[in-house]
C-alpha positions in Angstrom: 18.4 19.6 20.9 20.1 17.9 18.0 17.1 15.5 17.7 14.7 18.5 17.4 16.9 20.2 14.8 17.1 16.9 12.8 13.3 16.4 13.0 12.8 20.0 12.1 15.0 19.7 9.0 13.1 16.5 8.0 9.8 18.3 8.4 11.0 21.1 6.2 12.5 18.7 3.6 9.3 16.7 3.3 6.8 19.5 4.1 7.9 22.2 1.6 7.0 20.2 -1.6 3.7 19.2 -0.1 3.0 22.8 0.9 3.9 24.0 -2.6 1.6 21.5 -4.2 -1.2 22.4 -1.8 -0.8 26.1 -2.6 -0.7 25.4 -6.3 -3.8 23.4 -6.1 -5.8 26.4 -4.8 -3.9 29.2 -6.7 -5.5 31.3 -9.3 -2.1 32.6 -10.6 1.4 32.2 -9.2 4.0 34.3 -11.0 7.2 35.7 -9.4 5.9 36.1 -5.8 6.6 33.8 -2.8 2.9 33.1 -2.5 0.1 32.8 -5.1 -1.6 35.9 -6.4 -5.0 34.5 -5.4 -6.8 31.5 -4.1 -9.7 29.4 -5.4 -11.3 26.0 -4.9 -12.4 25.8 -8.5 -9.5 23.5 -9.4 -10.7 21.0 -6.8 -14.3 21.1 -8.0 -13.2 20.9 -11.6 -10.9 17.9 -11.2 -13.4 15.7 -9.5 -16.0 16.7 -12.1 -13.8 15.3 -14.9 -14.8 11.8 -16.0 -11.2 10.9 -16.9 -10.0 11.7 -13.3 -12.8 9.8 -11.6 -12.4 6.8 -14.0 -8.6 6.7 -13.3 -9.2 7.0 -9.6 -11.8 4.2 -9.7 -9.3 2.0 -11.6 -6.6 2.6 -9.1 -8.9 1.8 -6.2 -10.1 -1.4 -7.9 -6.6 -2.4 -8.6 -5.6 -1.7 -4.9 -8.5 -3.8 -3.6 -7.8 -6.8 -5.9 -4.1 -6.7 -5.0 -4.9 -6.6 -1.3 -7.2 -9.7 -1.7 -4.5 -11.5 -3.6 -1.9 -10.8 -1.0 -4.1 -11.8 2.0 -5.2 -15.0 0.3 -1.7 -16.1 -0.7 0.7 -14.5 1.7 -1.0 -15.0 5.1 -1.2 -18.9 4.7 2.3 -19.0 3.3 3.7 -16.9 6.1 1.8 -19.0 8.7 3.1 -22.2 7.3 6.6 -20.9 7.1 6.7 -19.7 10.7 4.7 -22.4 12.4 5.0 -25.7 10.4 8.1 -25.4 8.3 10.6 -22.8 9.6 13.3 -24.2 7.3 11.8 -22.5 4.3 11.8 -19.2 6.1 15.2 -18.2 4.7 14.0 -19.2 1.2 10.9 -17.0 1.4 12.9 -14.1 2.8 15.3 -14.4 -0.1 12.3 -14.3 -2.5 11.0 -11.3 -0.7 14.2 -9.4 -1.5 13.9 -9.9 -5.2 11.4 -7.0 -5.9 13.8 -4.7 -4.2 16.9 -6.0 -6.0 15.3 -6.0 -9.5 14.0 -2.7 -10.9 10.3 -2.8 -11.5 10.8 -1.6 -15.0 12.8 -4.8 -15.6 10.0 -6.8 -14.0 7.5 -5.2 -16.3 9.6 -5.7 -19.4 10.2 -9.4 -18.5 6.5 -10.0 -18.0 5.8 -8.3 -21.3 8.1 -10.6 -23.2 7.0 -13.8 -21.4 3.3 -13.0 -21.7 3.5 -12.2 -25.4 5.2 -15.6 -26.0 3.3 -17.8 -23.6 -0.2 -16.2 -23.1 -0.7 -13.3 -25.5 -4.3 -13.0 -24.6 -3.3 -11.8 -21.1 -1.1 -9.0 -22.3 -2.6 -5.6 -21.7 -5.3 -6.9 -19.3 -6.2 -5.8 -15.8 -5.4 -9.3 -14.3 -1.9 -9.3 -15.6 -1.3 -5.8 -14.0 -2.9 -7.0 -10.7 -0.7 -10.2 -10.6 2.4 -8.2 -11.3 1.6 -5.5 -8.7 0.9 -8.3 -6.2 4.3 -9.8 -6.9 6.2 -6.6 -6.3 4.1 -5.8 -3.2 4.6 -9.3 -1.7 7.5 -8.3 0.6 5.5 -5.5 2.3 2.7 -7.9 3.2 5.0 -10.8 4.1 7.2 -8.8 6.4 4.2 -7.3 8.3 2.5 -10.7 8.6 5.7 -12.5 9.6 6.5 -10.0 12.3 3.0 -10.2 13.7 3.1 -14.0 13.7 6.3 -13.9 15.7 5.1 -11.2 18.1 1.8 -13.0 18.7 3.5 -16.3 19.5 1.9 -18.2 16.6 3.7 -21.4 17.4 2.3 -21.5 20.9 -1.1 -20.5 19.7 -1.1 -23.3 17.1 0.0 -25.9 19.6 -2.8 -24.8 22.0 -5.3 -25.0 19.2 -4.1 -28.4 18.2 -4.4 -29.6 21.7 -8.1 -28.6 21.6 -8.6 -30.5 18.4 -8.5 -27.7 15.8 -6.9 -28.4 12.4 -4.5 -26.1 10.6 -7.2 -24.4 8.6 -9.4 -23.7 11.5 -6.5 -22.6 13.6 -5.4 -20.1 11.0 -8.9 -18.6 10.5 -10.2 -18.7 14.1 -7.0 -18.2 16.2 -4.2 -16.8 14.2 -6.0 -14.2 12.0 -7.5 -12.4 15.0 -4.2 -12.3 16.7 -2.3 -10.9 13.7 -5.1 -8.6 12.4 -3.0 -5.5 13.1 -0.1 -6.8 11.0 -2.4 -7.8 8.1 -4.0 -4.3 8.1 -0.5 -2.6 8.2 0.6 -4.8 5.3 -2.5 -4.1 3.4 -1.9 -0.3 3.8 1.6 -0.7 2.3 0.1 -2.8 -0.5 -2.5 -0.1 -1.2 0.2 2.6 -1.3 2.2 0.6 -3.7 -0.7 -0.2 -6.0 -2.0 3.4 -5.9 1.3 4.9 -6.9 2.8 2.3 -9.2 3.6 3.8 -12.7 6.1 1.6 -14.4 4.2 -1.7 -14.4 0.9 0.0 -15.5 2.7 1.9 -18.3 4.4 -1.2 -19.6 1.7 -3.9 -19.1 -1.6 -2.0 -19.8 -0.9 1.6 -20.9 -3.9 3.5 -22.0 -6.1 0.4 -22.0 -6.2 0.6 -18.2 -5.2 4.2 -17.2 -4.7 4.4 -13.5 -4.2 7.6 -11.6 -0.4 7.7 -11.9 -0.8 7.2 -15.7 -3.3 10.1 -15.8 -0.9 12.3 -13.8 2.0 11.5 -16.1 -0.2 12.4 -19.1 -1.0 15.7 -17.6 2.6 16.3 -16.7 4.0 15.7 -20.2 1.1 17.2 -22.3 1.7 20.8 -23.4 -1.8 21.4 -24.7 -4.1 19.2 -22.5 -2.0 19.3 -19.4 -3.4 21.1 -16.3 -0.7 21.7 -13.6 -3.3 22.8 -11.1 -5.3 19.6 -11.6 -2.1 17.6 -11.2 -1.4 19.3 -7.9 -5.0 18.5 -6.7 -4.6 14.8 -7.5 -1.2 14.7 -5.8 -2.5 16.3 -2.6 -5.7 14.1 -2.7 -3.7 10.9 -3.0 -1.3 11.9 -0.2 -4.2 12.9 2.0 -6.0 9.6 1.4 -2.9 7.5 2.2 -2.1 9.6 5.2 -5.7 9.2 6.5 -5.5 5.4 6.1 -2.1 5.4 8.0 -3.5 7.5 10.8 -6.5 5.2 11.1 -4.3 2.1 11.3 -2.1 3.8 14.0 -5.1 4.9 16.0 -6.7 1.5 15.9 -3.4 -0.1 16.9 -3.0 2.3 19.9 -6.6 1.5 20.9 -5.9 -2.2 21.0 -2.7 -1.7 23.0 -4.5 0.6 25.5 -7.3 -2.0 25.9 -4.8 -4.8 26.5 -2.9 -2.7 29.1 -6.2 -1.9 30.9 -7.2 -5.5 31.1 -3.8 -6.8 32.1 -4.1 -6.1 35.9 -7.5 -7.8 36.0 -6.1 -10.9 34.3 -3.2 -10.9 36.7 -5.5 -10.6 39.7 -7.7 -13.5 38.6 -4.8 -15.9 38.1 -4.9 -18.5 40.8 
């Protein structure tokens, strides 16, 4: 009973703001009544017909895709090497993974701004600086997911078996380890996408209007008294939440499918064991 009450309170706490944003995104007017005076889909059609919105959405999607590629290319081999070949550096990597949580991202952006202006001023305000900074703060999400998958999949035993068959570290990682930890990589990529899609501080400090992402567009709509459109802001909020929720549901569904398949084949494998 207490669990249901607690879950119900959580649902109300998180659901009411989303419901209010959803109603506002389809409201014609909302004055002093509990519900809007009328409903329309004109705000949804109008938002996605605006070039500024589509451009900001495209920039955010491109940023998310590039950051995911950076994380997969850098984090997966590093985590594999840490877990399988050099467990001693595991504590060092885990300490590094805590830094983005301990240091505010505004401080990270300000530090990168000062260093870049002094060392490489041609990089300041560019997309690649923003992508590198976002990948740095999203590193713990990918690393934790990949490390947990490596430990759960028995990466050490898999690597030893592959080495016995004559496979080198690179081939073992690509042909043996990656298929075994695919779920963890996808889960980590989802967290990275959510971070990149919603990051405001780094984009504001490092690029600003030169690379206006969706959070920067939303902030401009929120603070502008003449050009701001609250209904459009509500539409973008619900759309972003729906996109990330759909990706999360897809990851969960795919994961359940793999678990069900493995459970279904387990009795067959047991029966064929000599």
